[in-house]
N, C-alpha and C positions, 0 to 999 in steps of 0.2 A: 452611786451605781449607776446610774447613766452612763457614765462616760468608760467604765470598764464593760459593761454589758451592750450600750443602744448607740452608744456615738461612732460614726465612721473614721476613719484617719483625718478626711477633712471636715469634720463637725468640733464643734465645742466653737464658745467665746469666751474671752478674747482670743485666745491662741487656740487652735484646733491640735489633737495630736500628734500631728506630725512635727509642729515646731516644740511641743510641749517634750516628746519624745527626744528630739535631739541636744536639748537641754540637759535633761537627764543623763543623757549616755557621754555628754560631754565632761557635766560635772563629776561624774563616777571614772571617767577619762577611762571609757570603755568604749568597745566600733561604736561608731554613729556611723556607718554606710548600710545604705538602701542595695536590696536588691530585685532584679527582675524589672528596671525601669522606672522614670517618675511616676508618681502619683497622680499628678498634677496635668489638668487639660490646656496643652500649652496654647490649642486655636480659644481659648476663651477669652473675651473682650477685657484689658487691662492687666493680661499675663505677659508677664515684663520678664527682660533676663540683659544677660551683661552679650558683647559682641568681645567673641574671643578673639585671639590676632594668629596669625599662622607663625608666627616667632614669639613665643610666649617666652618671658623674662622670670627668673628668681629675685623675690624681695624676702631679705629678712623681717622677722616679725618683730625685734628687738629696735629697727627703725621707724617702723607705725607711729609715730611721737610728731605733736606740732608742740612749738613754742608761743607760750600765751602771756602777751604783757609788752605793753609799749612805752619805750624809754623817754619819746618826745613828748609823752605826757605825764610823763613821771613814774614812770613802772621801774621799779629799784629790784623786785626781785622775779621776773618770769620765771615762767613755772611750765616744763617740760610735761607736755598731757600725753595720756597714753592716747588711741582714737575710741578708746571702750569704757567707760568709766560707769561708776554705783550712781544711778540718780536718786535726788532728793528723795529721802523717806525718814521722818520723825523719828524721834526715841518719844515713845509712846503710841506711836500710830505702827510701831513694830517693835517688836521686845530688845531689850538687852540681851539677850543671847543674839539673836538676829544681829542689833551691829557689833555686837561685838566678832563674829564669823565672817561679818563685810568688812570691818575691817581690817582684822589679821590678813584673809585672803587679798584687800587690796595690797596691805603693806608686803606680803611673798611677792604681788605680780606685777607690783610698781604702778598702781592705776592710782583712782583717787576716789575718793569717798565722801557724797553731797552729803552735809547732816539734815537735812530736810532745815523746815522754818523751825524747828523746836529747839532749838538751840544746840552748844556741842555740850553733851553729856560728859560724866566720867566714862562711861563705857565708849565713847568715839577717841578719849585719849588714850584708853587702857592699852592697847597693844599698837601703835605710833603710825599707824597708816594714816597716809596725805589726802586731808581733808579739805573742803570746799566749804565755806562756813555760810549758811543760804539764812540770808536776813531777812522775813516776811512783815509786815504789816505789824504783825505784835512785837516788833524788834524786843524777840525771846534772847537773853543772852546780854542785850545792849540797852534796853530802855527800859522803864517804869511808867507805873501810873494800872487802873484797872478799865474802867469802859473806853478809855479813850488812852490808847499807851503811844509815852513819847520817846525818840531817840535820845539817849544818854551818851555822853564820849567818854565819860569817866567809864561807866559800866561796859561800853564797848573794848575800853583800853584794857578793865581787868579782865577781860575775857579773853583779849588778842594774848595780854603775861600768859593768863594760866597752860595757855594751849604750846607754849613754848616752841614755838617756830613748826608746830605740827600743823596748822592752817596755812595752805599755801596759796589760795585763791579765796575772794569774797564776792556773792552770789546777790544782789538785789532781787528778789522774789516781786513783780510786777501782779503779774497770775499765773494760774497754771492752769494744763489742757484740759484738765477732767470736772475744773470750774472756776472757769474766769470770769472775773468779776466778783465773786463769792470769799467771805471770809469765812471763820470755822469760830466753834468757843468747844473750850471742852469743860466740862461741869466740876465745878469744884470737887464733887467726890472722887473723881478720876485723879486727882492731882496727886500725888504719891511726894514722898521725899526727897527720890532722886529725882523727879521729872519738875518741883519744885526749882531744886538746884541747878538744874539745868537750863531753866528758863530765868532764873536768878527770878524768881516768885516767893512772896512770904510761906512760909509752911507754919502752922495748918494753913490751907489756903483761907481766904479772907474774902473771897468771890471766885466767880465761874472767870475762867481764863479767856479771853476775849483776844480772837484776831480779827480786824476791822475788813475790809472790804478794799480798804485804798489805805494811801500811807500819809503819815500825820508832817512828815521830812519834808515833803515837797510836791505840789501840787502841779509842776508844770516840766517842760522838757527841761527847760534851762537850769530849775531849781533843783531837778535832777542828775543834772550836770557838776553840781558845786557840789552834791550830795557825795555823789562819785570820787570827787576830787577829797573832800573831808576826808573819806574811807581810807583814798587813799594814801594820804599825808599819814593819818592817824595809825593806819598799820605798818609805817618803815616805808610803804611802796609796792605792795600785794597789787596781782593783779585783780583789778576791780570790774563785775558785769553783769546785765542784770537779766533775770528771766522772764521774759509774756509767752503767752498765746498771742498768736496775732489777732487781732479784732478789727479795728477801722482801718485800713490803709493811709489815711492821710495825718493817720497819728503817729504810723512809721515815720510818713516822709516830715512830721513836725520834728521826731528826734532826731533824724538825721541832718535834716538843715540846723538847729539847735549843733549837734556838732562842727558841721562847717564853721559855721559861726563862731562858735567858742575856741576853733581851736583843741579840743578836749573830749575824750569821751570815754565808752567804757572802752576794757580791754579785751571785753568778748560778749557776746550776745546770746542765751541758750533759748534757741525755740523749742516750748513745748506744744507740741500738737495736739489739737483738740480729740484725738482717738488715748492721750494721756489714761493716767489709768491713780487712784488715792483710793485710801480705805472708805470713805462713804462720799457721797458728792448726789445733791438732790437729783434727780433723771433727769429733767429737762435741761439743766446747767451742763451735764454728761451727754447728753443725746444733740443737744439742738445749739449750743451757745460756742461760738470760738473757730477758728479756721483750724482746717486737718494740716500737720506738718508738712506736707508738700507742698502747698501752695503757702502757707505762712513763713518756709522757709527760703523757696522762688526769690518772693516777694520783698523780703530781707534783706539776701542775697543781692538782688538788682535795687533795690536804696541805693547799698550801700558802695555798690560797685560804680551807678549814676553819679554817686555825688562825691567820686573820689578815695571814698574810707574804706574801699576793701581792705587794703595794707596790713590796717591798721587795727583793726576791729576781727576779731574769730569771731565763727559762729558755732554753735553746738545745737546738734539737733538730737531731741529727743519725743518718744513717741512713740511705741509698740516696736523699739528696735530690740532683736534678740537674736537675727541671723548673721553669719559673714556678710551673706548678699545686703541684708537692709543693713547695714554699713555703707555698703560699696555705694549701693545706691543713692545712700543720702550725701555722701562723699560727692559726688558724681553732678547733685542738684547744690553744691557749695558748702556742704559742713565741712568743719576741720577737721572734729572728735563727734564722737557722740555719745549720749549718757542712754542708760537703761536702768528701769528698777524691776519691772517685771521679771524680766529675764535672769536679774540677778535672787530675786525671790525664788525664781522657782529651782535655779542652782543651791536654794539653801531646802528644798522640799518641798514648795508651794504645789498641792494640786490641784487648783485653781476650783475653792472647794466655795467660793465667792461669802464666804463669812466674815470677812477684812471689816466690817460695821456692828458684827455683834459680840466683839472680844471675843466667840470661843474656836478661831481657826486653829483646826484639828492641828496641824503642824508647830503650833508653838510661835509662827511667824508674827503675824498680826494681830497680838494679844500681850494683854499685863497680867493675866490668868498666870500663876506661879509653876500650879499644876501643866498645865496646856504647853510650858515653853519647856518643862523641864526635859522632855525628849530633844528638845535641841542642843546638839553639843556643839560649844562653838570650836574645839579644837578640829573636830572631825570636819563639821561644816564648812571652814575657811578653807581646807583642802580641794574643796568641789568648789566653790568660788574662785579658786584661782585657776582649776583645771578649766571653769568653762570661758574666763576673761579670755584665758589664755588661748583656747582652742581656736572659739571665736574670731578672735585678733587673726591666728596662724590662718583661717578659711578665708575670711578678708583678704589678706596681705596675698593668698594664693590665684584668688579671682584678678585680681588688680594685675597680677604676674601676666595670668590665660590672659587678658586683653595685650598683653604687648608693652605695658607700662612698666619702666623700670623701678617706680619711685607712688609715694599715695598722692605727690602733690599734681602728679600727672593725668589722673584720673578726671573724665570730663563729662558732661552729659549727652556725648556725638558717644559714648561705649556702653551706653543702656538704651534697649527697646522696647517700647511699650506697644501690645496689637489695641487699637483704637476705635476698631470696626473687624467684620469678621472675615475681611480681604483687603484692611487698612492696617499697615503698622509705620510709628514711626518714633524714632528717637526723641531721649527725653530733651534735648536743645531745642528739637522741634517745638514738641513738647507746650514746654517753657522756655522760650525763647532768651539767650543771654543780652545782655545790654553793653552798650561801650563803656569803656570808664571814664568819667569825668563826664556823659553826653548829657544829662538833666542838668548840668550846670550850664551847660550851650546850649541848652535848649531840642537836642538832637535825638532825645531818647524815643522809644516805641511811644507814641499817642497817649496810648489807656496811661501808661505810668507818668510821662510828661505834665497831663492833666489831671492828676494828683496830686502831684509835685510842685505845680503854678497855682492849685488852689491855695486861697486864706488859711492859715489855720491860728489856731488861737493859741 
């Protein structure tokens, strides 16, 4: 009622009506243009825009891809990723019908679908879309134990074999933006046979399913790199990456130092901004912990560049990415590709009812209630998933071409401008200065970044 009768076009959180309407229109493949000019006040502080060129270029949407995987580090099966993919959402957090629709849409559009940390379910496998297997602290699908979850290599190998090549990358989740540093719990009363099968848990459930706050397989940067190498070898050479919400800069520096010293590392790092969403999170964690996407993305970018590692490690950005412009802005700040969860939820019909944590989602997406999910018909909604991704990527490459670039690789932080005061604007390169390649190694990086790098780390 509030959305339809009270809110203006710019009201609503986390997403206003303008952005929600854009997703709905693109999903339905109907007219998504606007009339009579922008509804935004372009003189507001933080108003951000792309700097177009007098000589715009045409870029084919199908070229908007990046290859992820370093042969030098043992990746034998690099993956060609779209610049917009489905972010992590676990089976159980969203319904089987939602999983089926998302994966079928990913199959149609040749983009990837992240499983979330709840394991690879039969619904992820049914339609054959590309999967990124998210492995969290609970090691669901690759672990054993109740209160203390332990990684099990045999269990891991079984899941890889079951997916028959559908898993294209593996992502180790260190933390997520909506509740960094916080684990989770699924009461045994909610563990269905399908959820137990996906997570490789006993059924009927013998206890609550606990996802701890930290990993038991490693507790230092070098141990993490060893775990990455183990998964890469055990999977037959798939790209292996990590997902994290940035917290302490010194820990990012310690990780980059370990990569430099060991000569091996993750094929990609997914940066999840603190503005990211989840079905349920403590308000203090969601509101007051973690670094927002822009600052986290730039810190990781600068650390990798300064350590001479940027060419080997791809960066995926995740956190309130919903439009073509939000994709372009994050590419300009250093991302190679982007992920979206709530954008794709809206393509399925999410109305931002904010009922994800109640199991009473009225659109059948964030629920396990069979009656509620009955209205979400996978074959119909998969077409909307496909349309939304296709038209949003098309919008992104049109913006990149309008800036005079001939490739997505040419987007830079000089291409985007932001109003920082009423009478002052800065490019993103001025707002977030770049660093020289290898400058942290020779001591010439900006002082603040260099001091973080030089500080002793455990």
